[in-house]
N, C-alpha and C positions, 0 to 999 in steps of 0.2 A: 675482084669477082663479086661479088653481092654476098654476104651471110645470106640474107633471105632467098636464096634461087636456089630451088633443086632443081632435079637433072632436068625436067620436063617445064617449068614454068616460075616468074617469078612471084613471090609473094607479093602483095599487098601489106601496108601495116597492119599488126595484128590487134583486133581490139577482144577487150577482155569483157564477155558477156556471153555466155551460156552456149550453143549449138553454133553461135555466130563464130565465136572463141577454136571450138573444134572444129569448124568446116575450113575456115580461112587459115589453121595450121598448117592445111594440107595443099599439095599442088592440084592440078585439075586432075592429072593424071592416077593420082593416090585416089583421088574421089572414087573415078571410075572402077579400079579396081577392087578398091572397098566397098562398091555397089553392089560389083559384079560377084564377089566374095560372099555377100548376103543374099541373091539371089540363088547360088549355089547351096547354101543352105536349106534356104526356101524349096528348093527343088527336092531336097533328100525326105523333107517333113511331107510335101506333098504326095511323094512317091509311097510315104508311110499310109497315107489316108486310099491311096490307090490297091493297096495292099490290103487293109482294113476292109473295103468294098468288094473285093475278090473274095478274101475270105466267107465273107456272108453271104456271096452269092453260091461259093464253092459249098458252104454247109446244106444251107435251103437243096442245091440238084441232089448231094447225098440223102436227103430224105423224103427226095420224090414231090418238093415242094415246085410251085412256080416261080420263076424269080420278078415276073409282075413288069419285065422290061423285054422288049422286044425288038432293041437297036441292033444297028448289024455287027457292033463288035462287042454284045454283051453273050458269053459264050454259052452254049446250050447243053451240053455237057459237063457232068463232073470231073473229067479225064481233062477238057480241055480248059476250064479253069484252074485245075490244080498245075496245069501247066502253065498258063498265065499267071497266077500265084509264084510258083516258082524264078519266071522269068523276074518277075516283078524285084522277088527278094532280091536276087541276084543283082537285079540293074541297082538296085538300093544301096547297096553294100559297096559295090563299084564307083559311085553317086559321092556315099558318105565318105570313101576315102580318098577318091579326087580332090574334094570339096575342101576336106580336111588339108591335105597338102599344100592348095592353096590359099585357104588360109591364113596356114602355117607362114607360108613363104611372102605374104604381104606384110603381113607384122611384122619379122624379121627385116622387111626391106626400110617398113617406118621407121624401125629403131634404128636401124644402120643409118637413116636418112635423117632424126633429129640427130643421132652419136655427129655428123659429119657437120649438122649445120648450129652445134653448138660451141663443136670444138673450133670452128670457122670463125664463128662471130667470137670469140676469146680471143684467136691469134689477130685478129682485125681490131680489135678493142686500142684505146690511146693507151700509150705506155702508163702513164700516169697513173689512170682507174685499173690497168691489168696488173701492177704492182701493189695496189691495193686489196688486192681481191685473194681470196684463201686458197691454198691450190687442190687443199682437201677436199674442202666445198666446190671448187669446180671440177675436180675430179668423178665428184660424188653426183652433180647434175648431168653429167657426160654418162657415166655409165648406170647410173639406178634410177635418176629421173625420166631419162629417154628411154630405158625397161619401160616403166612403171606408165607411161604416157601412151607409148604404142601399145601394151595392153588395155589401156581404157577402149580405144578402138577398137581392138578383140572382142571387148566385153560387148562395147555397142552393134555389131557384128551379131554378134550370139544373140544379148536381147532384139534385136528387132527382128531377127529370124523367127527366134520360139515367141513372137507376139503374134508373128505372122500367120505359122504355122497352127499355134491356139486358137487363133481365131477362127481357121480356115476348120480344124477340126471341130467345133461347135460348133460353126453353120452346119456341117455334116450331122453332127447329133441332132440340129433344130431340124433338121430334116425329116429324122429319124425318130427322136423323142422332145417335143417339147420342154418335159420334165428336168430330163437331161441337160439340155443347153442351158434352163434358166437357173439348174443346181449349178454349174461349172461356173457362169457368169458371176454368181453370189457369191463364190469362193471368191474368186478373180478380185471382186470390189472388196470386201475384206481386208483382202489380201495388201491391195492396193493401199487402203486405209491405215491398217499396222504400217506398212513402209513410211505412209508420209507424214500421218502424223506421229507415232511411237520410235520409229529408227533414222528416217534422214538425219535431222537436226545433230544427233546425239554421235551419225558417223560421221557428219562433217568437221564437227566440234575434234572427232580423234582421229580424223585423218591429219588436220591442221596440227593436232599436235603432235604424233607421230614425225609428218615432217620437220618441224621443228628440233625437236628431239636428235631425228637422225642428221640435219647439219652440224650442228652443234659437237656428235658424236663423229664425225666426220672427220670435224676441226680437230679434236684432242687427239685423235688418233694419229692425227696429220704430225701435231705437236709432236707428241711420245714418240715416234718411230724418226723423226726429225733430228732430235735433242738428244738420242741414244747415249751417246758418247758424257756428255753429261749428267741426263738422269745416273749412272754408271758410278760416277765419278763423286756427285753429291750425294749417294745412296736415298734418293728420295723417290724412290718405286712407288710406294705404297699413293703419296701424293693424287701421282698421274691416273694411277691404278683406280683411285675413288672415284676421281673425274668421271672415268670412264664408266664403274659402273654406276652411276647416280643416273648418265644421260640413257645409258643399255636400259634399265629397268623402265625409266619414263618411255624409253620407242616401245620395248616390249609389252608395256600396257595400255598403249594405246593401240599397236596391232591387234590384242588380243582382243580389245570393243570392235575392232575392225573387222576382227572373224569371230566374232558370239554371237553379233549382234542380225549381222545376214543370215547365221545360223539359225538363230531362232524364226528369221521369218520362213523360212526353208521348212523345219520342223511342222510349223504352223500349215504350210504347203501340201509337204505329205499327208499330214495325218486327215486336215480336212476334205482335200482332194479324195481321199479312200474312202471316209465316210460318207460324203455325196455318193459316190460310185457307188457303194452297199444300197443305199437309199435307193439309187433307182432302179437295181438292180432289184428290190424289193416291189417296188411300187409299178415294173411290168410284169410282175409276176402276178400280180393282185387285177391287173387291167388285161392281162394275156388270157383268154382261155386256148391256147395251143400250147404244147410243150415246145414242139418243132417248131416252130416260128419265134419261142423264146429261145432258145438253145442255138439259134441263127442271129439271133438280136445280141444276146450274149459276147458270140465270138465276135460279133463287130467291134462290140462296146469293151472287150476284152484287149484286144487290138489297136484301137486306140485310146485306151486308155493306158496301156505297156507304153507307148511316145508319152501321152499327154503329162503322165504325174510326172514326170522327169521334170517336161518343160515347165510346168508349175513350180515347181521346187527351184531352178534355175533359172528362173525369170526375177524369180524373191530375191534371190541368192547374188545374182550378177547384178540388180538395180542397189542391192545395197551397195557391193563392189564399186562401184562406177562414182557414189562417192567420196572414196580415199584414190582411185587413182586420179579423180577429173583433176584434183589439187595439183598433180604431178602434172597435168596438160597446162594450167594456170602455171604453173613455176618455168615452165619450156618456154612458154607465152612470155612472160616476164623477163624470165634471160636474154631471151631473142630480142627483147625491145630495147634491154638496155643494152645488149650489144649493138644495136642500131643507131641506137640513140649518143652512144659515144663510140662511135666508128673514126678510125681514125683517116684523115684523111686524104689522098693519095699521093705520095710524094710526086714533086713537081721533076722536071728532067730538064736539071741545069751541068751544062758541061761547062770546067773551065778551059781557061786559053793556054793557047800550044805552051807544052815544057811543064806546065803545071798540072798536080793531081789535085790540088784545093785548091777553094781560095772561099772564106766567110768575109760576108761582106757586112758590115754595121748590124751582127747578129744580138739578137737580146732575147732571153731565154728567162721563164720564170713557169712556177707553178699556176694553176689558180688559187688566186683568191691570197698571193704571196708573192712578198718584191722581188723582184729579177734576182736570178741568180748570177747571170751573165747579161754583161750591159755592152753592148757596143763592140764587139769585137771582130776584128780584122787581121786576118791571118790569110797568106799563101805558101803551100806550098810546094816545092819545084820537084820534080819524078828523081826521083834515086834519093831524094834527101830525108833527113834522120833528125826529127823535132823533138826534142824530150820536156817537158812540161813537168813545173815541180810546184808544189803550193800545199797548206796545211789541209788537214781529213776535212770533208765537207763542205770544202769550198766552192765545187762543181767541177774538177774533174772529168768525172763522169759523167756528167751531162755534157759537160763540153762535146766528150765523146761520142755518147749517144746520138747527140745534133748530126756530127758529122756520118755518123753509122746511119744516119736515116730511121734509129729507134724513135724519138724526138721530133718534133718540129719549132722551129724557133716561133717566139712570140711576133719577133719583128727582124727583120734584114733577111738574106741570102746565102744559102750555101750551094755552092758549084761544085761538082763530084761527080766522077762516073760512079753508079753503084753498082755496077756489074763486074768493078775492080777491084772492090773491100774485102775486109777480114778482118775481123772484131777478136779480138782473145781478152776477157775478162780476167780479172783476178780468181774468181774463184769459177774455175771451169767445169760444168755441167757434162756430165756425161752421161750415153745410154747406158741400163745396165745388160750390156751385150760384149762381143768380142772388141780386143784393141782393133782389128778391121774397121769393122761396122764402124766404130767411134771416129776413125780417121775418117771412113768414105762421108758420113753423114749424111746420106742420099743420095750422094752421085754416085753414080755407075759406072761414067766414063774416063777410069783410071785401074791403069795395070800394076801390078806387082813392082814395077822398077820403079814407077813415079812412087808411091808408095815409101819405098827404100829411101829414096833419094830425101824425100821429107822426112824420114825419119833422119837420115845423118846431120840432116839443117841443124833440127829438133834434138839432137844431141841424145836420141831415143831408140839408136838401132841395138847399137850393146843390150841397152834392158832386152830388148823383142827377141834378141838373138838368143839370151839368156834364158828364156820362158821353154819351157817343154814343147806349148803348142803354140809357140811364136807368133802370127799374128792373130790366131784362133783362141788365145788366151783370153780369159773374163775378166771384166774389170768390177763386178759386183753393184752391188745400186749407187750409183752417181759414182763410179770410182772408187767404190769403199776398199777395195783392195789393192790398191796403189798408192803411193804416197802422193804427197801434194805437190812436191816438184816433179813426178811424173805425169801430173795431171795437166799441170803447168806446160810439158812438153808435150806432153797429147794434143791438147790444146792449139801449139805454134804448130806440131805440124799438119795437123786438120787444115788450117786457116793456108797452110803452104800448098799443099794438097788441092786445094781451090784453085789454084793457079792465079791468086789474085795479087797485085804488085803493090797495091797498098795497104801494109798493115797499121792497125790500131792495138797498141797494147797497151792496157791498163792494168797494172800493176802485174803484167804478165809472167813475170820471172823474179817474185817477192822471193818464192819458196824456193828456187837456187842459190848455191852457195855462189859467191862469188865469182869463181873460177869457171864455173859451169855456166852461169851465167853471161862473163865476156865472150865466150866459145859460141854462147848459141847466137848473141848481139850479133859478131863479127860476122857467121856465117849470114846472116840475113843481110846486114850491109853489103856483101862482098856478092851478093847475086842480086844486087841492082835494085833490092827494092824500095820504096816510100814509108818513111815509118814514123807515127807519131806516137812516142815514147812517153806514159807518163810512169812516174816514180817518184821513190822517196828517198829511194838511194841517191847519198852525195856522189859515187864514180861513176853512175850515168853517165853525168855530163860527157864525161870522155868519148860517149859516141855519138856525141849530137854536132848536127852542122851547124846547130842554130837552139837556144837554151832560153825557153821563157816562164814567167812566173805567173802565175794565178791569184789574184790576190784583192777583194772587195768588187768581185764581179768581172774585173779587167785582165786581159789578158800583155805582160810587157814583158819583152825582150832584154833580154839580159846580153851587155855585150861585152864580148872577149877582151 
């Protein structure tokens, strides 16, 4: 599955550059929906314009003045004008509610799409690249950055619709009074100049600074929470708290500038627009000899200004916020490009010969820019056979299992294996912050309670579960913090058994068990007829092996009994 594919189309490579970046990050369906969202917001503003025109006609009719229009849709009586105005107000309220709901749903859907694309991209990263990434930073991108990037498009919708509405209302003012339209245009020019030359660059700098501070803050928080036991043992909480304080203060200062600068433009817009309309009223009064005509004009201007003043303020404020949120759009683009450029290639489907579960032929593996970790590995594993591999720490045993499991791919050579029939249990079993049952199922729903119990019995975990008041619904805590290391490992083994796999890779997967329990677990697995590749430092592990290998100098050597 392509990491740059939305539900409706495939995304081409994203280019970094303004409007093109923001548009190419979206699928065609998403663009259409956002366009419809903007049209809905514009329709609400145009309805305000109709309300203002109807109110103008209503007040002329109330004063016995001619409307000056004799079209079929022009109300002829004050009652009909009031009825039309009432209908328009109700329609406008319904349109605003409907359009707001529609925009909210599209932005939420966009945030979800960014979140899914980022997490999918991270899951398809080459393993070497993935392990180099900071987990807290990846989580921050997936949650915070995806949300802020989606908010950028929300602000684009609001800014576009506000500009169109203000332009339409300015045209209406121009029709009624050139003085009003020119004055309003002058205010908009001044506001744009303030934003362009005084605020924009400072906002960009503040946004970049905030994103950098947030990345460091997320990393420091992840470090502190993952090292909780060591921090309590060493008593150095102050050091970690100080790291967090410094980054939090930097992020807060940058965020404060991001909020303050757009507010400065908003204040100028508020007060400037008010002054303009006061001057317009004075000018109209000086030019109009008929007080009744003046009242109708003032009602028209009042209804328009009631809508235009907030819109002008929002235009200035949103324009400032766009600078900050656009940095998140660029971050999403950068992360997706990184995932695309470092995507793990699809695993080839290579099945072993009949009677074998694994064949490795001349397999060599190395990390980029480093000498080979494994060199010309040749090994075959028969169905039901247990292979034990020993070797010094850091010699490449885990790399060998990663190749078999398909986590990594060989630099040279071929691995023949049925990947639908394999399970991998590492030394450090990662657990969901959930119940025992959901950790056993691990996303698989096609298992019943009897199968779960059988898996627990083979892993020697059935007595532990039976002793829990909540049984399988017992919570394990954050990454298994509420259970022991041995229980974690046996839970990982039971999870592998429950998946129905007949080929197990055990990477020091029993290191936390006592010798008696380890023997019973391994005997259970052997008696169940499973094929096993077992990496272990324990000397007694060789007694379970049909064949014993030593990994040394990148070569796998079989020990003769």
